[in-house]
C-alpha positions as CSV (number, residue, x, y, z in Angstrom):
1,M,15.1,-8.4,-32.9
2,E,13.0,-5.3,-32.2
3,D,10.0,-7.2,-31.2
4,E,11.8,-8.7,-28.3
5,Y,12.4,-6.0,-25.6
6,L,12.4,-6.1,-21.9
7,A,8.8,-6.0,-20.6
8,L,9.2,-4.6,-17.0
9,G,12.6,-3.6,-15.6
10,V,14.5,-1.7,-13.0
11,G,17.6,-0.2,-14.6
12,K,19.1,-3.0,-16.7
13,L,17.6,-5.7,-14.6
14,E,14.7,-7.6,-16.2
15,I,11.8,-8.3,-13.8
16,E,9.6,-10.0,-16.4
17,W,10.3,-11.4,-19.8
18,L,7.9,-11.3,-22.7
19,R,9.3,-14.5,-24.2
20,N,8.1,-17.6,-22.4
21,A,5.8,-15.5,-20.1
22,I,2.8,-17.3,-18.7
23,G,1.5,-15.1,-15.9
24,R,0.7,-11.4,-15.7
25,Q,2.0,-9.1,-18.4
26,D,-0.3,-6.1,-17.9
27,H,1.0,-3.7,-15.3
28,S,-1.6,-1.0,-15.5
29,V,-2.2,-1.3,-11.8
30,L,1.3,0.2,-11.1
31,F,1.2,3.1,-13.5
32,S,-0.9,6.1,-14.5
33,A,-1.3,7.9,-17.8
34,N,0.9,10.7,-16.4
35,D,3.8,8.2,-16.2
36,K,4.2,7.9,-19.9
37,I,7.5,9.3,-21.2
38,D,10.3,8.2,-23.5
39,I,12.3,5.4,-21.9
40,P,15.2,3.2,-23.2
41,Y,14.3,0.0,-25.1
42,Y,17.1,-2.6,-25.4
43,F,17.8,-4.5,-28.6
44,D,20.5,-6.8,-30.0
45,D,22.6,-5.1,-32.6
46,K,23.8,-7.1,-35.6
47,D,27.2,-7.6,-34.1
48,G,25.7,-9.0,-30.9
49,T,26.2,-5.9,-28.8
50,I,23.3,-4.4,-26.8
51,I,21.9,-1.0,-27.9
52,S,19.1,1.1,-26.5
53,K,16.6,3.3,-28.4
54,P,14.2,5.8,-26.8
55,A,10.5,5.1,-27.2
56,P,7.3,5.8,-25.4
57,G,6.7,3.8,-22.2
58,Y,5.8,4.1,-18.6
59,S,8.2,5.1,-15.8
60,K,7.6,5.6,-12.1
61,S,9.9,6.0,-9.1
62,M,10.7,2.9,-7.1
63,E,9.2,4.4,-3.9
64,A,5.9,5.2,-5.7
65,V,5.7,1.6,-7.1
66,R,6.5,0.2,-3.7
67,E,3.6,2.1,-2.2
68,R,1.3,0.6,-4.7
69,L,2.7,-2.9,-4.3
70,D,2.1,-2.7,-0.6
71,L,-1.6,-2.0,-1.2
72,L,-1.8,-4.8,-3.8
73,G,-0.8,-7.2,-1.1
74,Y,3.0,-7.4,-1.8
75,S,4.4,-5.8,1.4
76,F,7.8,-7.2,2.2
77,A,6.6,-9.2,5.2
78,K,4.1,-11.1,2.9
79,L,6.6,-12.0,0.2
80,P,7.8,-15.4,1.7
81,T,4.3,-16.6,2.0
82,K,3.4,-15.5,-1.5
83,L,6.5,-17.4,-2.8
84,E,5.6,-20.5,-0.9
85,D,2.1,-20.4,-2.3
86,Y,3.5,-20.1,-5.8
87,F,5.7,-23.1,-5.2
88,L,2.7,-25.1,-4.3
89,T,1.3,-24.7,-7.8
90,F,3.9,-27.1,-9.1
91,P,2.7,-30.5,-7.7
92,Y,5.3,-32.5,-9.6
93,E,8.1,-30.3,-8.0
94,T,6.6,-30.0,-4.5
95,K,9.0,-32.4,-2.7
96,A,12.1,-30.6,-4.1
97,L,10.6,-27.2,-3.6
98,K,9.8,-27.8,0.1
99,Q,13.5,-28.0,0.8
100,L,13.9,-24.3,-0.3
101,S,13.5,-21.5,2.2
102,A,11.3,-18.9,0.6
103,K,12.4,-16.3,3.1
104,K,16.0,-16.9,2.3
105,I,15.3,-16.4,-1.4
106,I,13.4,-13.2,-0.7
107,D,16.3,-11.9,1.5
108,M,18.8,-12.6,-1.2
109,L,16.7,-10.8,-3.8
110,A,16.4,-7.9,-1.4
111,A,20.1,-7.7,-1.1
112,I,20.6,-7.0,-4.8
113,D,22.1,-3.6,-5.6
114,V,20.7,-3.0,-9.1
115,D,23.2,-0.2,-9.9
116,Q,26.0,-2.9,-9.8
117,I,24.4,-4.7,-12.7
118,D,26.0,-3.4,-15.9
119,W,25.1,-6.2,-18.3
120,V,22.2,-7.2,-20.5
121,E,21.8,-10.2,-22.7
122,H,19.1,-10.1,-25.2
123,E,19.1,-13.1,-27.5
124,G,16.2,-13.8,-29.8
125,D,15.7,-17.4,-28.9
126,A,15.5,-19.1,-25.6
127,D,13.9,-22.3,-24.3
128,L,11.6,-22.3,-21.2
129,G,13.8,-21.7,-18.2
130,E,16.8,-20.6,-20.2
131,L,16.1,-16.9,-19.7
132,F,16.4,-17.4,-15.9
133,T,19.6,-19.4,-16.1
134,R,21.4,-17.3,-18.7
135,R,20.2,-13.8,-17.9
136,I,19.8,-13.9,-14.2
137,L,21.9,-16.6,-12.5
138,T,25.0,-15.7,-14.6
139,L,25.0,-12.1,-13.2
140,P,27.6,-11.7,-10.4
141,Q,25.0,-10.0,-8.2
142,F,22.9,-13.2,-8.2
143,D,25.8,-15.5,-7.3
144,P,24.6,-16.1,-3.7
145,L,21.2,-17.2,-5.1
146,K,22.8,-19.4,-7.7
147,Q,25.0,-21.1,-5.1
148,Y,21.9,-21.6,-2.8
149,L,19.7,-23.1,-5.6
150,D,22.6,-25.4,-6.8
151,K,22.3,-27.2,-3.5
152,F,18.8,-28.5,-4.4
153,K,18.4,-30.8,-7.3
154,G,15.1,-31.7,-9.0
155,V,13.7,-28.2,-9.5
156,E,13.5,-27.1,-13.1
157,P,14.6,-23.6,-14.0
158,Y,11.3,-22.7,-15.5
159,V,9.8,-22.7,-12.0
160,F,11.9,-19.7,-11.1
161,E,11.4,-18.1,-14.4
162,Q,7.7,-17.8,-13.9
163,I,7.7,-16.3,-10.4
164,D,5.2,-13.5,-10.0
165,P,7.2,-10.4,-11.2
166,Y,5.7,-8.4,-8.3
167,I,7.3,-10.7,-5.8
168,L,10.7,-9.9,-7.4
169,L,10.0,-6.2,-7.8
170,A,8.8,-5.8,-4.2
171,A,11.9,-7.6,-2.9
172,I,14.2,-5.4,-4.9
173,A,12.3,-2.3,-3.8
174,H,12.9,-3.2,-0.2
175,N,16.6,-2.4,-0.6
176,P,17.3,1.3,0.1
177,K,20.1,1.3,-2.4
178,N,17.5,0.8,-5.2
179,A,15.1,3.5,-4.0
180,H,16.4,6.1,-6.5
181,L,15.8,3.9,-9.6
182,P,12.8,4.2,-11.9
183,V,10.6,1.2,-12.6
184,Q,10.0,1.1,-16.4
185,W,7.4,-0.7,-18.4
186,R,8.1,-0.9,-22.1
187,R,4.6,-0.6,-23.4
188,V,3.7,1.8,-26.3
189,E,-0.1,1.2,-26.0
190,P,-2.4,3.0,-23.6
191,L,-2.9,1.6,-20.1
192,G,-5.5,-1.0,-19.4
193,D,-8.4,-0.7,-17.0
194,G,-6.2,-0.5,-13.9
195,L,-7.5,-1.6,-10.4
196,E,-10.4,-4.0,-10.1
197,I,-13.1,-3.3,-7.6
198,N,-11.8,-6.0,-5.2
199,Q,-8.4,-4.3,-5.2
200,K,-9.9,-1.1,-3.8
201,F,-10.4,-0.5,0.0
202,L,-13.8,0.7,1.0
203,I,-13.3,3.0,4.1
204,V,-16.4,3.1,6.4
205,T,-16.3,5.7,9.2
206,E,-18.6,6.7,12.1
207,G,-19.7,9.9,10.4
208,S,-19.7,11.5,6.9
209,T,-17.2,14.2,7.9
210,D,-14.5,11.5,8.7
211,G,-14.7,10.1,5.2
212,L,-14.6,13.5,3.6
213,V,-11.5,14.5,5.5
214,I,-9.7,11.3,4.9
215,K,-10.6,11.3,1.2
216,K,-9.3,14.9,0.7
217,A,-6.2,14.2,2.8
218,I,-5.3,11.2,0.6
219,E,-5.8,13.2,-2.5
220,I,-3.4,15.9,-1.2
221,L,-0.8,13.7,0.7
222,K,-1.0,10.4,-1.0
223,P,-2.1,11.0,-4.7
224,N,0.0,8.1,-5.9
225,V,-2.4,5.6,-4.2
226,A,-5.6,7.6,-4.0
227,D,-7.3,5.3,-6.5
228,F,-7.0,2.4,-4.0
229,F,-9.6,4.0,-1.7
230,D,-13.4,4.2,-2.0
231,F,-15.8,5.9,0.4
232,I,-19.5,5.9,0.9
233,D,-20.6,9.0,-1.0
234,M,-23.6,10.3,1.0
235,K,-23.4,13.9,2.2
236,D,-27.0,13.7,3.4
237,N,-28.5,10.9,5.3
238,Y,-25.2,9.2,6.0
239,P,-26.2,5.8,7.4
240,F,-23.7,5.7,10.3
241,G,-23.9,8.5,12.8
242,S,-22.2,6.8,15.7
243,A,-19.9,4.1,16.7
244,G,-22.9,1.9,17.6
245,E,-24.3,2.2,14.1
246,L,-21.0,1.4,12.6
247,S,-20.7,-1.6,14.9
248,K,-24.1,-2.9,13.8
249,F,-23.1,-2.5,10.1
250,F,-20.0,-4.5,10.7
251,K,-22.0,-7.4,12.3
252,G,-24.6,-7.3,9.5
253,L,-21.9,-7.5,6.7
254,C,-20.2,-10.4,8.6
255,K,-23.5,-12.3,8.2
256,V,-24.0,-11.3,4.5
257,G,-20.4,-11.7,3.4
258,T,-18.6,-9.9,0.6
259,S,-15.3,-10.2,-1.2
260,R,-14.7,-6.5,-1.1
261,P,-12.0,-5.4,1.3
262,I,-13.6,-3.1,3.8
263,I,-12.0,-1.0,6.5
264,F,-14.1,-0.1,9.5
265,L,-12.6,3.0,11.1
266,F,-13.8,4.0,14.6
267,D,-13.1,7.3,16.4
268,N,-10.3,7.2,19.1
269,D,-12.7,8.0,21.9
270,S,-14.6,6.3,24.7
271,E,-17.6,5.3,22.5
272,G,-15.4,4.1,19.6
273,H,-13.2,1.9,21.8
274,G,-16.2,0.6,23.7
275,N,-17.8,-0.6,20.5
276,L,-14.6,-2.1,19.2
277,Q,-14.3,-4.0,22.5
278,K,-17.8,-5.5,21.9
279,L,-16.7,-6.7,18.4
280,Q,-13.6,-8.6,19.6
281,G,-15.4,-12.0,19.6
282,V,-17.3,-11.5,16.4
283,A,-15.9,-13.8,13.6
284,H,-15.4,-11.8,10.4
285,P,-13.9,-12.4,6.9
286,V,-10.2,-11.8,6.4
287,N,-11.0,-8.9,4.0
288,F,-12.6,-7.0,6.9
289,K,-10.4,-4.9,9.2
290,K,-11.6,-2.8,12.2
291,F,-9.6,-0.4,14.3
292,A,-9.7,3.0,15.9
293,M,-7.8,6.1,14.8
294,P,-4.3,6.3,16.4
295,D,-3.1,7.7,19.6
296,M,-0.7,10.7,19.3
297,P,1.7,12.3,21.7
298,E,0.1,15.7,20.9
299,F,-3.1,14.5,22.5
300,S,-1.5,13.3,25.8
301,S,-1.4,16.8,27.2
302,F,-4.4,18.6,25.8
303,E,-6.5,21.4,27.3
304,T,-9.9,20.2,28.5
305,L,-13.0,21.7,30.1
306,G,-15.4,19.9,32.3
307,P,-17.6,20.3,35.4
308,T,-14.5,20.8,37.5
309,G,-13.0,23.4,35.3
310,T,-10.0,23.5,32.9
311,A,-7.2,20.9,33.0
312,I,-4.4,19.5,30.9
313,Q,-5.2,15.8,30.3
314,D,-4.6,12.8,28.1
315,V,-7.5,12.6,25.6
316,N,-6.3,9.6,23.7
317,K,-9.0,7.0,23.6
318,R,-11.4,9.4,25.2
319,A,-12.0,12.4,22.9
320,V,-10.1,12.0,19.6
321,A,-12.2,12.2,16.4
322,I,-11.2,13.2,12.9
323,E,-11.1,17.0,13.7
324,M,-8.3,16.4,16.2
325,Y,-5.9,15.6,13.3
326,L,-6.5,18.9,11.6
327,D,-4.5,22.1,11.8
328,H,-6.0,23.9,14.8
329,A,-4.0,27.1,14.1
330,Y,-4.9,27.6,10.4
331,K,-6.9,30.9,10.1
332,I,-8.3,30.4,13.7
333,Q,-7.3,32.5,16.7
334,D,-9.1,30.5,19.4
335,K,-7.1,28.0,21.4
336,P,-8.4,24.4,20.9
337,F,-9.8,22.4,23.8
338,V,-11.8,19.3,24.5
339,R,-15.1,19.6,26.3
340,W,-16.2,16.6,28.4
341,S,-19.8,15.8,27.9
342,S,-20.9,12.5,29.6
343,F,-19.6,9.4,31.2
344,N,-19.5,6.3,29.0
345,S,-20.4,3.4,31.2
346,M,-19.4,0.9,28.6
347,A,-15.8,2.2,28.3
348,K,-15.8,3.5,31.9
349,E,-14.4,6.8,30.6
350,Y,-15.7,10.3,30.1
351,Q,-16.7,11.0,26.5
352,G,-15.4,14.3,25.0
353,A,-15.1,16.2,21.8
354,L,-13.1,19.1,20.3
355,E,-15.1,22.3,20.9
356,N,-16.3,24.0,17.8
357,K,-15.0,21.1,15.7
358,E,-17.1,22.2,12.7
359,K,-14.9,25.3,12.1
360,Y,-11.7,23.2,11.9
361,F,-13.5,20.9,9.4
362,D,-14.8,23.8,7.3
363,K,-11.3,25.4,7.1
364,F,-9.8,22.1,5.9
365,M,-12.5,21.4,3.3
366,D,-12.1,24.9,1.9
367,L,-8.4,24.4,1.3
368,R,-7.2,24.9,-2.2
369,A,-3.8,23.9,-3.8
370,G,-2.4,27.4,-3.1
371,D,-3.2,27.1,0.6
372,H,-1.3,23.8,1.2
373,A,2.0,25.5,2.1
374,N,0.4,27.3,5.0
375,Y,-1.5,24.3,6.4
376,N,0.1,21.9,9.0
377,F,-0.6,18.4,7.7
378,T,1.6,16.7,10.3
379,R,-1.1,14.9,12.2
380,L,-3.1,14.0,9.0
381,K,0.0,12.5,7.5
382,K,0.5,10.4,10.6
383,L,-3.1,9.3,10.5
384,L,-2.8,8.2,6.8
385,D,0.5,6.4,7.5
386,F,-1.2,4.5,10.3
387,L,-4.2,3.7,8.2
388,I,-2.1,2.3,5.4
389,S,0.1,0.4,7.7
390,K,-2.9,-1.4,9.3
391,I,-4.2,-2.2,5.8
392,V,-0.9,-3.7,4.5
393,D,-0.1,-5.5,7.7
């Protein structure tokens, strides 16, 4: 019947079924309007064979969907806990479900090679739980899972049929063999509202330039997940002009409380690490994260200038702010160096900064799309990868 098609799928593997669905069915958080193309819709033909017809829907690469799932809280390391939490929502099944290993189930799902699945059943009528037993456990690729589940009696099939589809999708996305496949959502209507405010990460930095650089870098290097990040948009009178001010803001918000996920990003210098150290004993909500920008090998042998003259030194944790991650050779002839300014008694290190850092910032902010090929984004990409890894950890 043409009103019964696969809702969300990877290749010919169904991730969610419209019939008997109880949980989420709107996947606007995974897709954008630009993802709308003609994709195959599968139907039962009159003689019982499966046919496909092209129709508008949404399609995104597995890798792009995996990036979004990570930021939605579905990183692979978190999947067993999420599955265990789901099992706890069935109080009448709890005793039997406790025998199951959520990690083992996730590992078996992650081992699935979707390309090896060349079968689709699409009957028009199915009782609760029957879709899982008839469409999934009968597939040869799922035989290890079937054998494992058969060992445990007392768990009704509908429990597995209603598992959060993002748990299944994230597990399958973990397998490199599935990376080339598109994730397809068979929806003709326009997308819904997308991310909610509490699904977006507010990035708070020591200075306004940090936020401006990170925001632009994400738009250039990580456009697929740019909508996950918010920044304090205050070009003038930015409320945090130092690590100390950012530290005070962190303490104040800990007392007030908010459900909004907030990332407090400190400079990787003496002052930043000194203030981070002072915050170690401060209790804070789980939705708050605080850390400094990352060390990089490029900064371990960097030219410096101080009272004793020039030297090649390790400036990690001593003089690394956002400008250090920019391209120091783009349209600039001068050799970059760090100038030591003062001794930070709290961190017991000299505090330094990149000389003429404003010019590196201005060159980056002036970048247009046509300039990207000539700009070295290597350090900025490492910074963003580090930032996202700390968020999804």
